[in-house]
C-alpha positions as CSV (number, residue, x, y, z in Angstrom):
1,X,74.8,41.8,21.3
2,X,71.5,43.0,23.0
3,X,70.6,45.0,20.0
4,X,71.4,42.1,17.6
5,X,69.3,39.7,19.7
6,X,66.3,42.2,19.8
7,X,66.4,42.7,16.2
8,X,66.4,38.9,15.5
9,X,63.8,38.4,18.0
10,X,61.4,40.8,16.2
11,X,61.4,43.2,19.1
12,X,59.7,46.4,18.1
13,X,62.4,48.6,19.6
14,X,65.2,49.3,22.3
15,X,65.3,52.0,24.7
16,X,68.7,53.2,25.4
17,X,69.1,55.6,28.4
18,X,72.2,57.9,28.0
19,X,72.8,57.3,31.8
20,X,74.3,53.7,32.3
21,X,74.5,52.7,28.8
22,X,77.2,52.8,26.3
23,X,77.0,55.3,23.4
24,X,75.8,53.8,20.1
25,X,79.0,54.5,18.4
26,X,80.9,52.8,15.5
27,X,82.1,49.9,17.8
28,X,78.8,49.1,19.0
29,X,77.4,49.2,15.5
30,X,80.1,46.8,14.4
31,X,79.3,44.5,17.5
32,X,75.8,44.5,16.5
33,X,76.9,43.2,13.1
34,X,75.1,46.2,11.6
35,X,71.6,45.4,13.0
36,X,71.8,48.4,15.1
37,X,71.0,50.3,11.9
38,X,67.9,48.3,11.1
39,X,66.3,48.2,14.6
40,X,64.3,51.0,16.2
41,X,66.4,52.5,18.9
42,X,64.9,55.2,21.2
43,X,67.0,57.4,23.5
44,X,66.2,59.0,26.8
45,X,68.1,60.5,29.7
46,X,67.2,57.8,32.1
47,X,64.8,55.0,32.3
48,X,63.1,56.8,35.1
49,X,62.5,59.7,32.8
50,X,60.6,57.7,30.3
51,X,59.0,54.6,31.8
52,X,56.3,56.3,33.9
53,X,55.0,58.1,30.8
54,X,55.1,54.8,28.8
55,X,53.3,53.1,31.8
56,X,50.7,55.8,31.8
57,X,50.2,55.2,28.0
58,X,49.2,51.8,28.6
59,X,52.5,49.7,28.4
60,X,53.0,46.8,30.8
61,X,56.7,46.9,32.3
62,X,58.3,43.7,33.2
63,X,61.8,43.3,34.5
64,X,64.0,40.4,33.5
65,X,65.9,38.8,36.4
66,X,68.3,35.9,36.7
67,X,66.4,34.7,39.9
68,X,62.9,34.8,38.4
69,X,60.4,32.2,39.0
70,X,59.1,32.1,35.4
71,X,61.5,31.7,32.5
72,X,61.3,34.2,29.8
73,X,60.9,31.1,27.4
74,X,57.6,30.2,29.4
75,X,56.3,34.0,29.8
76,X,53.5,35.2,27.5
77,X,54.7,38.5,26.4
78,X,51.6,40.9,26.0
79,X,51.5,43.1,23.0
80,X,52.2,46.5,24.7
81,X,55.0,45.4,26.7
82,X,58.4,46.7,27.9
83,X,61.0,44.3,29.1
84,X,63.7,46.0,31.3
85,X,67.2,44.5,31.5
86,X,69.4,45.3,34.4
87,X,73.2,45.4,34.5
88,X,75.4,42.4,35.2
89,X,76.4,43.6,38.7
90,X,73.2,45.1,40.2
91,X,70.4,43.9,37.8
92,X,67.5,46.4,37.8
93,X,67.4,49.2,40.3
94,X,64.9,49.4,42.9
95,X,63.3,52.6,41.4
96,X,62.5,50.6,38.2
97,X,61.3,47.7,40.1
98,X,58.5,50.0,41.7
99,X,57.2,50.8,38.2
100,X,57.1,47.2,37.0
101,X,54.1,45.0,36.8
102,X,56.1,41.9,37.3
């Protein structure tokens, strides 16, 4: 569903770490209603392996949190921006939070 929402929302791409995410298998493609085949999907071992390089390349990193003070609908998303979604149980890890601009 996240991939389907990202493609519908004209997000430029989705980063899927191998650790902590489900595989992009036939079931996931079916659940995405086929949009997983239309979106740009990038793979990495872990987010801690790729986010520091992306931050050094000029991307701003923001975490999405249920307890945030600003709604994602009120947030002006910069052009070179990465939005990090955490899991349902623990949210975004403390290591990723240290890389975030907000």
